[in-house]
C-alpha positions as CSV (number, residue, x, y, z in Angstrom):
1,M,-63.6,13.5,49.1
2,E,-63.8,12.3,44.9
3,E,-67.6,12.0,45.4
4,E,-67.4,16.1,47.3
5,V,-65.4,17.0,43.6
6,N,-67.9,15.1,41.6
7,I,-71.2,16.8,43.3
8,A,-69.5,20.1,42.9
9,S,-68.4,19.6,39.3
10,I,-71.8,18.8,38.7
11,I,-73.7,21.5,40.2
12,I,-70.7,24.3,38.1
13,D,-71.6,22.4,35.4
14,S,-75.1,22.7,35.7
15,I,-74.6,25.7,36.7
16,N,-73.2,26.9,33.6
17,A,-75.6,25.3,31.1
18,I,-78.5,27.5,32.7
19,F,-76.2,29.9,31.9
20,Q,-75.5,28.8,28.4
21,T,-78.3,28.4,27.5
22,L,-79.8,31.8,28.7
23,F,-78.0,33.7,27.2
24,S,-78.3,31.9,24.0
25,S,-81.7,32.7,24.0
26,I,-81.5,36.1,24.9
27,D,-78.8,36.7,21.8
28,T,-81.8,35.3,19.8
29,N,-84.5,37.2,20.8
30,I,-83.5,40.7,22.1
31,S,-81.5,42.0,19.4
32,Y,-84.8,42.0,16.7
33,I,-87.1,43.9,19.8
34,L,-84.6,46.6,20.3
35,D,-84.3,47.3,17.2
36,E,-88.4,47.7,16.9
37,V,-88.4,49.1,20.2
38,T,-85.4,51.9,20.0
39,F,-85.9,53.2,16.1
40,I,-89.1,54.4,16.4
41,S,-90.7,54.9,13.3
42,S,-94.6,57.3,12.5
43,D,-96.1,54.0,11.2
44,I,-97.0,53.1,15.0
45,L,-99.6,55.2,14.3
46,N,-100.8,53.9,11.6
47,T,-102.7,51.4,14.0
48,S,-106.5,50.9,13.1
49,H,-107.3,50.5,16.8
50,F,-105.1,53.5,18.3
51,S,-106.3,55.7,15.6
52,S,-109.8,54.5,17.0
53,L,-108.0,55.3,20.2
54,F,-107.7,59.2,19.4
55,G,-110.3,59.5,17.5
56,H,-110.8,59.7,12.9
57,S,-112.4,63.2,13.4
58,S,-113.5,66.1,15.8
59,T,-117.0,64.5,16.6
60,S,-114.7,60.2,17.4
61,G,-112.7,58.9,20.6
62,I,-110.1,61.3,22.7
63,L,-110.3,64.2,20.4
64,L,-114.4,64.3,21.1
65,V,-113.8,65.3,24.4
66,A,-110.8,67.5,23.2
67,N,-113.6,69.2,21.6
68,S,-115.7,68.9,24.2
69,L,-113.1,71.0,26.8
70,I,-113.6,74.0,24.6
71,F,-116.7,75.5,26.4
72,G,-115.3,74.6,29.0
73,F,-112.7,77.2,28.5
74,L,-115.9,79.3,26.3
75,L,-117.6,79.4,30.0
76,Y,-114.5,79.9,31.9
77,Y,-113.0,83.1,30.4
78,A,-117.5,84.9,30.2
79,T,-117.4,83.6,33.0
80,R,-113.6,85.9,34.1
81,L,-114.8,88.3,31.3
82,L,-118.7,89.1,33.4
83,L,-116.0,89.0,37.1
84,S,-114.4,91.4,35.6
85,H,-116.4,94.2,35.1
86,L,-118.0,93.9,37.9
87,L,-115.1,93.7,39.6
88,I,-113.0,96.2,38.1
89,T,-110.8,93.9,37.2
90,Q,-108.4,93.7,33.6
91,A,-108.8,90.8,31.6
92,E,-107.6,89.0,28.3
93,R,-110.6,90.7,25.5
94,P,-112.2,88.8,23.5
95,T,-110.4,89.3,20.2
96,S,-107.3,87.7,21.5
97,F,-109.3,84.9,23.5
98,I,-111.1,84.3,20.2
99,F,-107.9,84.4,17.7
100,K,-106.4,82.3,19.9
101,L,-109.5,79.5,20.4
102,L,-109.4,79.3,17.0
103,F,-106.1,78.6,16.0
104,F,-105.3,76.2,19.2
105,G,-108.5,74.1,18.3
106,I,-107.2,73.7,14.5
107,C,-103.4,72.4,16.1
108,M,-105.5,70.9,19.0
109,N,-107.4,68.9,15.5
110,C,-104.2,68.4,13.7
111,S,-102.3,67.0,17.0
112,L,-101.9,63.8,15.4
113,F,-100.6,64.5,11.7
114,I,-98.0,66.9,13.6
115,C,-96.2,64.5,16.5
116,E,-96.3,62.4,13.1
117,R,-93.9,64.2,11.4
118,L,-92.2,64.9,15.0
119,L,-91.5,61.1,15.2
120,F,-91.2,61.1,11.1
121,F,-88.7,63.9,11.7
122,T,-86.4,62.3,14.1
123,N,-86.5,59.1,12.9
124,M,-85.4,60.8,9.3
125,L,-82.4,62.2,12.1
126,S,-81.3,58.4,12.9
127,S,-81.8,57.1,10.7
128,L,-79.3,59.2,8.7
129,V,-76.8,58.5,11.5
130,Q,-77.0,55.0,11.0
131,S,-76.0,54.8,7.3
132,V,-73.7,57.5,7.7
133,G,-71.7,55.0,10.1
134,S,-72.5,51.8,8.2
135,D,-70.8,53.4,4.5
136,L,-68.2,54.6,7.5
137,F,-67.2,50.8,8.4
138,G,-69.2,48.7,6.4
139,T,-71.6,47.2,8.8
140,S,-75.1,48.5,10.0
141,I,-75.2,50.4,12.5
142,N,-78.2,48.5,15.2
143,F,-78.3,46.1,17.6
144,S,-78.0,43.5,15.5
145,S,-74.7,44.1,14.4
146,L,-73.9,45.2,18.1
147,F,-75.2,41.5,19.2
148,N,-73.0,40.1,16.6
149,K,-69.9,42.2,18.2
150,I,-70.4,41.3,21.3
151,N,-71.0,37.8,21.1
152,S,-66.9,38.0,19.3
153,L,-65.7,39.3,21.7
154,I,-66.8,37.3,24.4
155,V,-67.2,33.8,22.5
156,I,-69.3,31.1,24.3
157,E,-68.1,27.7,23.4
158,Q,-71.0,25.2,24.2
159,N,-70.2,22.6,26.2
160,N,-67.1,24.8,27.5
161,F,-68.4,28.1,29.6
162,N,-68.0,29.0,32.2
163,I,-70.1,31.4,34.1
164,F,-66.9,32.0,37.4
165,S,-65.7,33.3,34.6
166,I,-63.6,37.1,33.7
167,D,-66.0,36.1,30.3
168,G,-68.6,34.2,32.0
169,I,-69.0,37.1,34.0
170,L,-68.6,40.3,31.6
171,K,-71.4,37.7,29.8
172,S,-73.7,37.8,32.6
173,F,-72.8,41.7,32.8
174,L,-74.2,42.1,29.2
175,S,-77.0,40.3,29.0
176,V,-78.5,42.0,31.8
177,S,-77.4,44.8,30.7
178,L,-79.0,44.1,27.5
179,M,-82.9,42.9,28.8
180,N,-82.3,46.1,31.2
181,L,-82.5,47.9,27.8
182,A,-85.4,46.0,26.4
183,F,-87.6,46.5,29.5
184,T,-86.0,50.6,29.3
185,Y,-86.9,51.7,25.7
186,S,-90.2,48.8,26.2
187,I,-91.5,51.5,28.3
188,R,-90.1,54.0,26.3
189,F,-92.3,53.1,23.1
190,V,-95.6,53.0,24.7
191,L,-94.4,56.4,26.5
192,I,-94.7,57.9,23.4
193,K,-98.5,56.4,22.4
194,V,-99.2,57.8,25.6
195,F,-98.1,61.2,25.3
196,V,-99.9,61.2,21.6
197,L,-103.2,60.4,23.0
198,I,-103.0,63.0,25.0
199,A,-101.2,66.1,22.5
200,P,-104.9,67.3,21.6
201,F,-105.4,68.6,25.7
202,A,-101.8,69.7,25.2
203,F,-102.6,72.5,22.8
204,L,-105.6,73.0,24.6
205,S,-104.0,74.2,26.9
206,L,-102.3,77.1,25.5
207,V,-106.1,78.5,25.7
208,N,-105.4,80.2,29.1
209,S,-102.1,80.8,30.3
210,A,-103.5,79.6,33.4
211,T,-103.2,75.9,32.2
212,S,-100.1,76.9,29.7
213,S,-97.3,74.9,31.6
214,F,-99.3,71.5,30.6
215,F,-97.8,72.0,27.0
216,K,-94.7,72.9,28.5
217,A,-94.0,70.1,30.3
218,W,-95.8,67.9,27.5
219,I,-93.1,69.5,24.4
220,K,-90.2,68.7,27.1
221,C,-91.0,65.0,27.4
222,F,-92.4,63.8,24.4
223,V,-89.2,65.7,22.4
224,S,-87.2,64.5,25.4
225,L,-88.1,60.7,24.9
226,L,-88.2,61.0,20.6
227,L,-84.7,62.2,20.6
228,V,-82.9,59.0,23.0
229,Q,-83.3,57.1,19.3
230,V,-80.6,60.2,18.1
231,F,-78.5,59.6,20.9
232,I,-78.5,55.8,21.0
233,A,-77.4,55.9,16.7
234,F,-74.1,58.2,18.1
235,I,-73.9,55.6,20.6
236,L,-73.9,52.9,18.2
237,V,-71.9,55.0,14.9
238,I,-69.2,55.7,18.0
239,L,-68.9,52.1,19.2
240,F,-68.5,50.3,16.1
241,S,-65.3,53.1,15.2
242,M,-63.9,51.2,18.5
243,N,-60.9,48.5,17.2
244,F,-62.0,45.9,19.8
245,N,-60.5,42.6,19.8
246,P,-60.9,39.5,21.0
247,N,-57.9,38.2,23.4
248,D,-57.7,41.9,24.7
249,S,-59.5,42.5,27.7
250,L,-59.9,46.1,27.8
251,S,-61.9,46.0,24.2
252,K,-64.0,43.6,26.7
253,F,-64.7,46.1,29.9
254,L,-64.9,48.6,25.9
255,I,-67.9,47.1,25.4
256,C,-69.2,46.8,28.8
257,G,-68.7,50.0,28.9
258,A,-70.3,50.9,25.4
259,V,-73.4,48.8,26.5
260,F,-74.1,50.5,30.0
261,S,-74.0,53.8,27.8
262,L,-76.6,52.7,26.0
263,I,-78.4,52.4,29.3
264,K,-77.7,55.9,30.4
265,A,-79.1,57.2,27.2
266,N,-82.8,58.4,28.5
267,D,-80.7,60.0,31.3
268,L,-78.5,62.0,29.9
269,V,-81.5,63.2,27.2
270,R,-83.1,64.2,30.4
271,Q,-80.2,66.2,31.8
272,F,-80.1,68.5,28.7
273,L,-83.8,69.0,27.9
274,G,-85.5,67.4,30.8
275,G,-88.8,65.0,30.8
276,I,-88.9,61.8,31.7
277,S,-86.3,59.0,32.5
278,T,-87.8,55.0,31.5
279,D,-84.1,54.1,32.9
280,I,-86.6,51.0,35.1
281,S,-82.5,50.4,36.9
282,T,-83.3,53.8,38.3
283,G,-86.4,52.8,39.9
284,F,-89.6,53.2,38.4
285,H,-91.2,56.2,40.1
286,N,-88.2,58.0,37.6
287,L,-91.8,57.3,35.4
288,S,-93.4,60.1,37.0
289,S,-90.1,62.8,38.0
290,I,-90.7,66.2,36.0
291,L,-88.3,68.4,35.9
292,K,-89.2,71.9,36.6
293,A,-89.1,74.0,33.7
């Protein structure tokens, strides 16, 4: 009987040691990753590889493909105008079409600059919210400070961690949730770059009313992805405005609720503004679910 107890104790101690190492690793690495992939600035577009892919001029990269499509729109309009005379149907006036082609052609070639300004503006808004919170509460409003607050509430003592206790269960939930956050906002980081790459085609689609819906879907998705970080900044400010007591179980459950609200931030913004969800907890199929206009 005593031998069975010893075996059970060894198994429990081994499980606790494994999870303690895992949680310590998460605390060390994930906070930096979350700050980098969540609070995005226009600097992410200033890499040499991305600039080469997008195109330094209208004769290179994605811009070359987009500018080539201008001739496709011209050919389409010329065919439609000719058919309108033959079939006696109404078509858009040539002056109106040429004006739109010139205007949105310029926007298309300046799309990288426009996207940079949108990124700069949303980063400025989120930084403003964070700085106001820092001034009010005397601490940095970011994920690194959030990890410090979590560790002050749920302490993992060396060789005294128990995964089967309330603190152990809550710590497990928080660690899994923060890993979820890292994946979710890493997906968002990548998608923002993808939407910048297709920006020239979105602006060009406005030349024709039949393709303009592509721009509406693009701008809705792109803006919703950008505004997520502003919403997250507000959630973090609210979180740091709350008084948490390490000896109070309610405080521990409240901070779990705050972390869960950070996970759902992208989904909430999507419900308000439309766009796509990067929340991996709802399944990867949501990456392609675009709301109707």
